[in-house]
C-alpha positions in Angstrom: 91.4 119.8 103.3 90.4 117.2 100.7 88.3 119.8 99.0 91.2 122.3 99.2 93.6 119.8 97.5 91.1 118.7 94.8 90.2 122.3 93.9 93.7 122.7 92.5 92.6 120.2 89.8 89.1 121.7 89.4 87.5 118.7 91.1 84.9 118.2 93.8 85.5 114.8 95.4 82.9 112.6 97.0 83.7 109.4 98.9 81.6 106.6 97.4 83.2 103.3 98.2 85.0 101.5 101.0 86.4 98.0 100.5 87.1 97.4 104.2 90.2 96.0 105.7 92.5 94.5 103.0 94.5 91.3 103.2 98.3 91.2 103.3 98.5 89.4 99.9 99.2 86.2 98.0 102.6 84.6 98.2 104.2 81.8 96.2 106.5 81.1 99.1 106.3 81.3 102.9 107.3 84.5 104.7 108.3 83.6 108.3 110.5 86.5 109.2 111.8 89.9 108.0 114.6 88.1 106.2 112.0 86.6 103.9 111.5 90.1 102.4 115.1 90.4 101.1 114.8 90.4 97.4 111.1 89.4 97.4 109.5 90.5 94.2 106.2 92.1 95.5 103.5 93.8 93.5 102.2 96.8 95.5 101.6 100.4 94.6 101.6 103.6 96.7 103.1 104.3 100.1 102.9 100.7 101.0 105.4 99.9 98.3 108.0 102.3 99.9 107.5 100.4 103.2 108.3 97.1 101.5 111.4 98.6 99.8 112.7 99.6 103.2 112.3 96.0 104.3 114.4 94.8 101.4 111.7 93.8 98.9 111.9 94.5 95.2 108.6 96.3 94.4 106.9 95.8 91.1 103.8 97.8 90.0 101.5 95.9 87.7 97.9 96.4 86.6 95.4 93.9 87.9 95.1 91.9 84.7 98.8 91.1 84.7 99.1 89.9 88.3 98.1 86.3 87.8 100.4 85.6 84.8 103.3 87.3 86.7 102.8 85.0 89.7 102.5 81.9 87.6 105.7 82.8 85.6 107.7 83.7 88.6 108.1 87.3 87.5 106.8 88.2 91.0 106.7 86.3 94.2 103.8 88.0 95.9 101.0 90.5 95.3 98.3 92.3 97.3 94.9 93.2 95.7 91.9 93.7 97.9 90.3 90.9 99.9 88.9 87.3 99.4 86.0 88.4 97.3 87.9 90.5 94.7 91.0 88.3 94.9 89.1 85.2 94.0 87.3 87.0 91.1 90.8 87.9 89.8 91.9 84.3 90.2 94.8 85.0 92.6 94.0 81.8 94.6 94.8 79.8 91.5 98.3 81.4 91.1 99.7 81.4 94.7 99.4 79.1 97.6 99.9 81.3 100.7 97.4 83.9 101.7 98.7 86.2 104.4 96.9 88.7 106.7 96.4 91.3 107.9 97.2 94.0 105.4 99.1 97.1 106.7 98.8 99.2 103.6 95.1 99.7 103.1 93.1 99.2 106.3 89.9 100.9 104.9 90.4 101.7 101.2 88.3 104.6 100.0 87.3 105.2 96.4 85.9 108.5 95.3 83.8 110.0 92.6 85.1 113.2 91.0 82.9 116.0 89.7 84.0 119.0 87.7 84.2 121.7 90.4 82.8 124.5 88.2 79.8 122.2 87.4 79.4 121.4 91.1 79.5 125.0 92.1 76.8 125.8 89.5 74.3 123.4 91.2 71.8 124.5 93.8 72.3 123.7 97.5 69.5 121.2 97.2 71.0 119.5 94.2 74.4 119.2 95.9 72.8 117.8 99.0 71.0 115.2 97.0 74.1 114.1 95.3 76.0 114.0 98.6 73.3 111.9 100.2 73.4 109.4 97.4 77.2 109.2 97.7 77.0 108.6 101.4 74.4 105.8 100.8 76.6 104.1 98.2 79.6 104.3 100.6 77.7 102.6 103.3 76.2 100.0 101.0 79.6 99.2 99.4 81.2 98.5 102.8 78.4 96.2 103.8 78.7 94.4 100.4 82.4 93.9 100.7 82.2 92.6 104.3 79.4 90.2 103.4 81.1 88.8 100.3 84.6 88.7 101.8 83.1 86.5 104.6 81.6 84.2 102.1 84.7 84.0 99.9 86.9 83.4 102.9 84.8 80.5 103.9 85.4 79.0 100.4 89.1 79.6 100.6 89.3 77.8 103.9 87.7 74.8 102.3 90.3 74.7 99.5 93.0 72.2 100.5 95.5 73.9 98.1 95.4 77.2 100.0 97.1 78.0 103.3 95.9 81.1 105.1 98.6 82.5 107.4 98.9 85.4 109.8 102.0 87.5 109.5 104.5 86.9 112.4 104.3 89.7 115.0 107.9 90.7 114.2 106.8 91.4 110.6 103.8 93.4 111.7 105.9 95.5 114.1 108.3 96.2 111.2 105.4 97.2 109.0 104.2 99.6 111.7 107.6 101.2 112.3 108.4 101.6 108.6 104.9 102.9 107.9 105.4 105.6 110.6 108.7 106.7 109.0 107.3 106.9 105.5 104.1 108.8 106.6 106.1 111.3 108.6 108.5 112.0 105.7 105.7 112.3 103.2 103.7 114.4 105.7 106.4 117.1 105.8 106.7 117.8 102.1 104.5 120.9 101.8 102.2 123.1 103.9 98.9 121.4 102.9 100.3 117.9 103.3 101.7 118.9 106.7 98.3 120.2 107.8 96.6 117.0 106.5 99.1 114.7 108.2 98.8 116.6 111.5 95.0 116.5 111.4 95.1 112.7 110.7 97.5 112.0 113.5 95.5 114.1 116.0 92.4 112.2 115.1 94.1 108.9 115.3 95.5 109.6 118.7 92.1 110.8 119.9 90.2 107.8 118.4 92.5 104.9 119.3 91.6 104.8 123.0 87.9 104.7 122.0 88.4 102.0 119.5 90.3 99.9 122.1 87.3 100.2 124.4 84.8 99.6 121.7 85.6 97.5 118.7 88.7 95.8 120.0 87.2 95.0 123.4 84.0 93.8 121.9 85.8 91.5 119.4 88.0 90.1 122.2 84.9 89.4 124.4 83.2 87.7 121.5 86.1 85.3 121.1 85.8 84.1 124.6 84.3 80.5 124.8 80.6 80.6 125.7 77.4 79.1 124.4 74.9 81.0 122.2 72.1 78.7 123.4 70.3 77.0 120.5 73.1 76.2 118.1 70.6 75.2 115.3 
């Protein structure tokens, strides 16, 4: 379906990057409840922005280079970007005090490489296979790179006494989920291709969630139980 959509623009897409789970964002003030979003000037693009609008926020869309000055001047109260690694590179930790998690808007952000479809179709099957293999390898490498560097950068942020890392209150997370469901359902009903894509996504999500609960979630919960690893070094 991605190929079908992209063909309308003479493009062959290849998934080549994944930034992993993103953070909720940087805030110049605390957000303790849904009321905190009333009038909150928040930089966020895309469908996540519509979710925030429905919670009462004033959404502002700014390019990356303008976020830090906007936070410092008070033009915006909060902004999402990516995760600790990219956020620190941009300097967001020097412009806002409160760092909230988890993000609801981009749980596994994918970036793609676009190739002219006519050029792609002119390649041999072997050439297309080679390029696809390289794209898959880069996708895997990028996710490992982001996870490793996010872990290192988070450690640095935790040592910074000027930064407070906070988890969103459950009431806020529930509202994110409810509004996200509304927005996705509305967008997913706009045209035949979008409806098929949305239906496919929801079918996969409903099928996969029970497995992820028994696999990743259960494993992480078990790992958080108190026990000794033996030699602590």
